[in-house]
C-alpha positions as CSV (number, residue, x, y, z in Angstrom):
1,M,91.6,50.0,160.4
2,Y,88.9,49.3,157.9
3,L,86.8,52.1,159.3
4,L,89.6,54.6,158.8
5,A,90.1,53.4,155.2
6,S,86.4,53.6,154.6
7,S,86.1,57.1,155.9
8,T,89.1,58.3,153.8
9,A,87.4,56.8,150.7
10,T,84.2,58.6,151.5
11,V,86.0,61.9,152.0
12,M,87.9,61.4,148.7
13,T,84.7,60.6,146.9
14,I,83.3,63.9,148.1
15,I,86.5,65.7,147.1
16,W,86.5,64.2,143.6
17,V,82.9,65.1,143.1
18,I,83.7,68.7,144.2
19,V,86.6,68.8,141.8
20,I,84.4,67.5,138.9
21,L,81.5,69.9,139.6
22,G,83.9,72.9,140.3
23,S,85.7,72.3,137.0
24,I,82.5,72.1,135.1
25,I,81.1,75.3,136.7
26,L,84.4,77.1,136.0
27,E,84.3,75.9,132.4
28,L,80.8,77.3,132.0
29,A,81.9,80.6,133.5
30,T,85.0,80.9,131.3
31,P,84.4,79.1,128.0
32,N,88.1,78.7,127.0
33,L,88.2,74.9,127.1
34,T,90.7,74.6,130.0
35,S,88.8,73.4,133.1
36,V,86.8,70.7,131.3
37,W,89.9,68.5,131.2
38,F,90.2,68.6,135.0
39,A,86.6,67.4,135.2
40,I,87.5,64.4,133.1
41,G,90.6,63.7,135.1
42,G,88.6,64.0,138.3
43,A,86.0,61.5,136.9
44,V,88.8,59.0,136.2
45,A,90.2,59.5,139.7
46,L,86.7,59.1,141.2
47,V,86.4,55.7,139.5
48,L,89.7,54.7,140.9
49,N,88.5,55.9,144.4
50,L,85.4,53.8,144.1
51,L,87.6,50.8,143.2
52,Q,89.4,51.6,146.5
53,L,92.8,52.1,144.8
54,P,95.4,54.1,146.8
55,L,95.2,57.8,147.1
56,W,98.6,58.4,145.5
57,L,97.5,56.5,142.4
58,Q,94.3,58.5,142.2
59,L,96.3,61.8,142.4
60,L,98.8,60.6,139.9
61,V,96.2,59.5,137.4
62,F,94.3,62.8,137.9
63,I,97.4,64.8,137.1
64,L,98.4,62.6,134.1
65,V,94.9,62.4,132.5
66,S,94.1,66.1,133.1
67,G,97.5,67.2,131.8
68,A,97.5,64.9,128.8
69,L,94.0,66.1,127.7
70,L,94.8,69.7,128.4
71,F,98.0,69.7,126.3
72,S,96.9,67.4,123.5
73,I,93.2,67.5,122.8
74,G,92.8,70.9,124.4
75,K,94.9,72.6,121.7
76,I,92.9,70.9,118.9
77,A,89.6,71.6,120.6
78,R,90.4,75.3,121.1
79,K,91.3,75.7,117.4
80,K,88.1,73.9,116.3
81,F,85.5,75.3,118.7
82,L,86.7,78.7,119.8
83,T,86.0,81.3,117.1
84,K,88.5,83.8,116.1
85,Q,87.6,87.4,116.6
86,V,86.1,88.9,113.5
87,K,87.0,92.4,112.7
88,T,84.0,94.7,112.1
89,N,83.3,98.2,111.1
90,V,86.4,100.4,110.8
91,D,88.8,97.6,112.0
92,A,87.8,95.5,109.0
93,V,89.2,97.9,106.5
94,I,92.7,98.0,107.9
95,G,94.9,95.9,105.6
96,Q,92.5,96.0,102.7
97,T,93.7,96.7,99.2
98,L,91.7,99.4,97.4
99,T,91.9,101.5,94.3
100,I,91.9,105.3,94.2
101,I,88.9,106.5,92.2
102,K,89.6,110.2,92.5
103,S,93.1,111.7,92.6
104,T,94.4,114.0,95.2
105,S,93.9,117.7,94.3
106,E,95.5,120.8,95.8
107,N,93.3,121.0,98.9
108,E,91.4,117.7,98.8
109,P,92.3,114.2,99.7
110,A,91.9,111.3,97.2
111,T,88.7,109.2,97.2
112,V,88.3,105.4,97.5
113,K,85.2,103.3,97.6
114,Y,84.8,100.7,100.3
115,N,81.7,98.6,100.8
116,G,79.7,101.0,98.7
117,I,80.7,104.1,100.7
118,Y,83.1,106.8,99.5
119,W,86.0,107.6,101.8
120,N,88.7,110.2,101.8
121,A,92.2,108.7,101.5
122,V,95.5,110.3,102.5
123,A,98.9,108.8,101.9
124,S,100.8,108.2,105.2
125,D,103.9,109.9,103.6
126,A,101.8,112.9,102.3
127,S,102.6,112.0,98.7
128,P,99.9,112.6,96.0
129,L,97.5,109.8,95.1
130,H,96.4,109.3,91.6
131,K,93.3,107.7,90.1
132,G,93.9,104.0,89.5
133,D,96.7,103.7,92.2
134,V,96.4,100.5,94.3
135,I,96.8,101.3,98.0
136,I,96.6,99.5,101.3
137,V,94.7,101.0,104.2
138,T,97.1,101.3,107.3
139,S,94.7,103.1,109.7
140,V,91.6,105.2,110.0
141,Q,91.5,108.7,111.3
142,G,88.1,110.3,111.6
143,N,86.5,110.0,108.2
144,K,89.6,109.3,106.2
145,F,91.8,106.3,105.5
146,I,95.5,106.6,105.9
147,V,97.0,104.6,103.1
148,K,100.3,103.4,101.6
149,P,101.0,102.3,98.1
150,S,100.6,98.6,97.4
151,K,103.8,97.0,96.1
């Protein structure tokens, strides 16, 4: 009987080490702070296995520890360590408030200056834009900003 319990403990030790290493490798491959919590839960379960505690307790503790870390600390860690996507280039201008520096004329769009560069601006409703109007960029089409009046 002891031989059977001993071999089960050895097999479970190997399984817990595989769970830990697999979770760490998965976390390194997909850095979204999800798998690391299973590695910690696996480590706790491994300690319980080495203390020769029952398999059902090892599994229960693994699930509870991994789940608790994933849903509590995981949320906080993702907010703190995972960076938000920074808008660059053209995407960065959408939503910006700018001022018209040259009014719309009969055949020409208005002009705005963004980051030191002059851009054409056209109202989304095709209304005329006047020098000094404050507008919000809603999209970019080619080399012109599509804008709407700022309220």
